C-alpha positions in Angstrom: 105.5 48.7 161.7 103.2 45.8 160.2 101.9 43.2 162.9 99.6 40.2 161.9 97.4 38.9 164.3 97.7 35.4 164.0 94.7 33.2 165.8 93.2 29.3 165.3 90.0 29.7 163.9 89.3 26.0 164.3 86.1 26.2 166.1 83.3 26.2 163.4 84.4 22.5 161.8 82.6 20.9 164.4 79.2 21.5 166.0 79.7 22.6 169.4 78.0 19.2 171.1 80.9 17.7 169.7 83.5 20.0 170.8 84.0 20.1 175.0 86.1 23.0 174.7 84.3 24.7 171.6 83.2 27.7 173.9 87.1 28.5 174.8 88.4 28.0 170.9 85.5 30.7 169.8 86.3 33.3 172.1 89.7 33.8 170.4 88.4 35.4 167.3 86.9 38.2 169.3 90.0 38.6 170.7 92.3 38.7 167.7 90.2 41.7 166.6 90.3 43.2 170.1 94.0 43.2 169.6 94.0 44.2 166.2 91.8 47.1 167.1 94.6 48.2 170.0 97.6 47.6 167.8 96.0 50.1 165.1 95.3 52.7 167.6 99.2 52.4 168.3 99.9 53.4 164.4 100.4 49.8 163.3 99.6 48.4 160.5 97.2 45.2 162.0 96.0 42.3 159.5 94.2 39.2 160.7 95.5 36.2 159.7 93.1 33.2 161.1 94.3 29.4 161.3 92.2 27.0 159.6 91.7 23.6 160.9 94.6 21.7 160.2 95.5 23.8 157.2 99.1 25.3 157.1 98.2 27.5 154.3 99.0 30.6 156.9 102.7 29.5 156.4 102.8 30.5 153.1 101.4 33.3 153.7 104.0 34.5 156.5 106.8 33.3 154.3 105.8 35.3 151.0 105.1 38.6 153.2 106.4 38.6 156.3 105.4 40.9 158.8 107.6 43.0 161.1 105.7 41.0 164.0 103.2 38.5 164.7 101.1 38.8 168.1 100.4 35.0 168.4 96.9 34.3 170.0 97.0 30.3 168.8 95.6 28.2 171.4 95.0 25.0 169.5 94.9 23.9 165.4 92.1 21.7 164.5 90.1 21.8 168.1 93.5 19.9 169.6 95.6 21.7 172.3 98.6 20.1 171.4 98.5 22.3 168.0 99.3 25.4 170.3 102.7 24.4 170.5 103.5 23.9 167.1 102.9 27.7 165.7 105.9 29.5 167.8 108.4 26.8 166.4 106.6 27.4 162.7 107.4 30.9 163.2 110.8 30.5 164.7 111.5 28.1 161.4 110.5 31.0 159.7 112.4 33.5 161.6 109.7 35.5 162.4 109.3 37.4 165.7 106.2 36.8 167.7 105.2 37.7 171.1 104.9 35.4 173.8 106.3 32.2 174.9 108.5 29.5 172.3 107.3 26.0 171.8 108.9 24.8 174.5 107.3 26.8 177.2 103.7 26.2 175.9 104.9 22.3 175.3 105.4 22.2 179.2 102.6 24.7 180.5 100.1 22.2 178.2 101.3 19.0 179.5 100.6 19.7 183.2 102.4 16.3 184.9 105.8 17.5 183.1 105.1 20.8 184.1 104.8 19.3 187.9 107.9 17.4 187.5 110.3 20.5 186.2 108.4 23.1 188.9 109.1 20.2 192.1 112.9 20.1 190.9 112.7 23.9 190.9 111.5 23.9 194.6 108.4 25.4 193.7 105.3 23.7 195.7 102.5 21.3 193.6 100.3 19.3 195.0 101.1 15.9 194.9 99.7 13.8 192.1 100.3 11.3 189.2 99.2 10.8 185.9 96.8 8.0 184.6 96.7 6.6 181.0 94.4 3.6 181.5 91.4 3.5 184.0 93.0 0.3 185.8 95.4 2.6 187.3 93.0 4.7 189.4 92.8 2.2 191.6 96.6 1.1 192.1 96.8 5.3 193.8 97.8 5.8 197.5 96.7 9.3 197.6 94.2 10.6 200.1 91.1 12.2 199.6 89.7 15.0 197.8 91.4 14.6 194.5 91.2 16.8 191.4 90.5 14.8 188.5 91.7 16.9 185.1 92.9 16.4 181.4 96.7 16.4 181.4 97.1 18.7 178.2 93.9 21.3 177.9 93.3 25.0 179.3 90.9 27.3 179.8 89.1 25.1 182.4 88.1 22.6 179.8 87.3 19.0 181.3 86.7 20.8 184.8 83.6 20.3 185.8 81.8 20.0 190.0 82.9 16.5 189.4 86.5 16.9 188.7 87.0 16.9 192.8 86.2 13.4 194.1 85.6 11.8 197.3 86.2 8.4 197.3 87.6 5.4 194.7 83.8 5.3 192.8 84.1 9.3 192.4 87.8 8.9 191.2 86.8 5.9 188.9 84.1 7.4 186.5 85.6 11.0 186.9 88.9 9.7 185.1 86.8 7.1 182.8 85.1 10.3 181.7 88.1 12.1 180.8 89.6 9.3 179.2 86.8 9.0 176.8 85.7 12.1 176.3 89.1 14.2 175.9 90.8 10.9 174.8 94.1 11.8 176.4 96.0 11.3 179.8 94.4 12.7 183.6 95.8 13.8 186.0 95.0 13.1 189.5 96.2 15.1 192.2 95.7 16.4 195.8 92.7 19.0 195.9 94.3 22.1 197.9 91.6 23.7 200.4 92.6 27.5 200.4 92.2 30.6 198.5 92.7 30.9 194.7 95.4 33.8 193.5 96.6 34.1 190.0 99.4 35.9 189.3 99.9 37.8 186.3 103.6 38.5 185.1 104.3 40.9 182.3 107.9 41.5 180.8 111.0 39.6 181.1 114.5 39.8 183.1 112.9 39.7 185.6 109.0 39.8 185.1 106.8 42.6 187.0 104.3 41.1 188.7 100.4 42.8 188.2 98.1 43.4 190.9 96.9 39.9 192.2 93.2 38.3 191.7 91.5 36.1 193.6 88.7 34.2 193.1 85.7 35.1 195.6 83.9 31.5 196.2 81.6 33.1 198.8 78.4 33.2 196.4 78.9 29.5 195.2 76.5 26.9 196.8 77.6 24.8 200.0 77.3 21.5 197.7 79.8 22.9 194.8 83.2 22.8 195.0 85.7 25.4 195.5 87.0 25.7 192.1 87.0 27.0 188.5 84.8 24.9 186.3 84.3 25.0 182.3 80.8 26.2 183.6 82.1 29.1 185.5 84.2 30.3 182.8 81.9 30.1 179.5 78.1 29.9 180.9 77.1 33.1 181.5 74.8 33.6 184.3 75.2 30.2 185.5 75.5 29.0 189.2 79.1 28.8 189.0 79.1 31.8 187.0 78.0 34.0 189.5 79.4 31.9 192.4 83.0 32.4 191.2 83.8 36.2 191.3 87.0 37.5 190.5 88.3 40.4 192.2 91.6 42.1 193.2 93.6 41.7 196.3 96.5 42.6 198.5 98.0 39.9 200.7 98.3 41.6 203.9 100.4 39.0 205.4 103.8 40.6 204.3 105.9 36.9 204.2 102.8 35.3 202.0 103.5 37.9 199.6 107.1 38.0 199.4 106.6 33.5 199.5 103.9 34.1 196.3 105.6 36.6 194.2 108.9 34.2 194.7 107.2 31.0 193.6 105.5 33.0 190.5 108.8 34.4 189.1 110.3 30.6 190.1 107.4 29.0 188.0 108.0 31.7 185.3 111.5 30.9 185.1 111.3 27.2 185.5 108.8 26.6 182.6 111.0 29.2 180.3 107.7 32.0 180.0 108.5 34.7 177.8 106.7 38.1 177.3 103.7 37.2 179.5 101.7 34.3 181.5 99.5 33.7 184.5 100.5 31.6 187.2 97.3 30.0 189.3 98.0 29.4 193.0 96.3 27.5 195.8 97.3 29.3 199.4 96.5 26.5 201.9 96.1 26.9 205.3 99.7 26.6 206.3 100.2 30.0 203.8 102.2 27.4 200.6 101.3 28.3 198.0 100.6 25.3 195.3 101.1 26.0 191.6 97.9 24.1 190.6 98.2 25.8 187.0 100.3 27.6 184.2 99.0 29.9 181.8 102.0 30.3 178.9 99.5 32.2 176.5 96.7 33.3 178.9 93.8 35.0 177.8 94.1 38.6 176.4 90.0 39.6 176.3 89.6 43.0 176.8 87.2 41.9 180.0 89.6 39.1 181.2 91.7 38.9 184.1 95.0 39.5 182.8 93.9 42.8 181.2 91.7 43.6 184.4 95.3 43.7 186.3 97.3 45.4 183.7 94.5 47.9 184.3 94.8 48.0 188.0 98.6 48.7 186.9 97.7 51.8 184.8 97.7 49.7 181.7 94.7 50.3 180.0 94.0 47.4 177.5 95.0 49.6 174.3 98.4 50.7 176.1 98.7 46.8 177.2 98.7 45.4 174.0 101.1 48.1 172.3 103.2 47.0 175.6 103.2 43.1 174.6 104.4 44.4 171.2 107.0 46.6 172.3 108.4 43.8 175.1 108.8 41.1 172.1 110.2 43.8 169.8 112.6 44.8 172.1 113.5 41.3 172.8 114.1 39.9 169.7 116.2 43.3 168.1 119.1 45.2 170.0 117.3 48.6 168.0 114.5 49.8 170.0 113.1 51.8 166.8 112.9 47.7 164.6 115.6 49.8 162.6 117.8 46.4 161.8 116.5 44.4 159.6 115.5 41.3 160.6 118.0 38.1 160.3 117.2 35.0 158.4 116.2 32.0 159.6 119.2 29.4 160.1 119.4 26.7 157.2 120.9 23.4 157.4 124.3 23.0 154.8 123.1 20.6 152.1 124.1 16.9 153.0 125.0 14.9 149.8 122.7 11.9 149.5 120.3 13.1 152.2 117.7 11.5 150.7 119.3 7.9 151.3 118.9 8.7 155.1 115.0 9.4 154.7 114.3 6.2 152.8 110.7 4.5 154.0 109.6 8.0 155.6 105.9 8.9 154.9 104.1 12.2 155.8 100.7 10.7 157.6 97.9 13.5 157.0 94.6 12.4 158.9 92.4 15.1 160.8 93.2 15.4 164.6 90.1 14.3 167.1 88.1 16.2 167.6 80.4 31.5 174.5 81.1 33.9 176.4 84.1 35.9 177.4 86.7 34.2 179.5 86.7 36.5 183.0 89.7 34.8 184.5 
């Protein structure tokens, strides 16, 4: 079986100090190598295919010699997280099967304010909040403090720091201005939920299996730091916030709470149309309500990351986990579990007479979009 491991190689086109998400992007190359090694251990012919910047040469490579499966690890293109959703859309157009969620799920998970709207409509508890596009809108919020301020379309804690939890209007204005200017995107402002932070890893489909839960232990964090997982906590090894945010496997003793957490996680997985695997991040409020604070459709698959630890606790060591993900995608794509059926060709639009008349005046604009350590959680 020929598997192409596709990953973004967009972390070295500019200096680390110019890219606020450099460490998160740089990690993916090591993950790709680990995934390829695990697939090879299962007897697959695994080949690495990096995507450089905003170049789409990988499309021609895949079209000329399509693999049996693409193991999709792309999290951005040209340093822009919005490019993440383009990759599965391209793969669908090529008719190439791939692991993980489709473009619509990645787009929804990436645009946090849209995800919250869908989750709320599905009955999933989410913190009250709003999206801000201009600094003056911050003064019009009627939400009680403390509030959480974060970029609207980033993952891996990009844009999250100790200053992200604000307690008054002055701090709110400062942090909103920082996100607008540094990350050049909308800002999500929502109520900060005090409570336990629980990560729910899900595996498979119809229905997804819940892996053992992970909780972030904040007990070693200094009292002047908010109980959140910041970018520094994930990517600055040995830092105060790294040491103070230790992930650990946990079992919820209260049966009603455990059932509610499982229900919320599965509902969120289905509502956003996630596929094959994913992670739902929750905050357990004092009254036991599990609020969804983030959805990871393309969560980290490093050998020492939280998802792999949860899988190992369920009896799936790393190589077995990667093999299982490939098998899940294969069975989902083809009814034949042994991959004997010929892959269907992509659907093509029928020729339309004078079609060029409808495209008059259209142009393709070209331009470069704007511009570590392991991920533990």
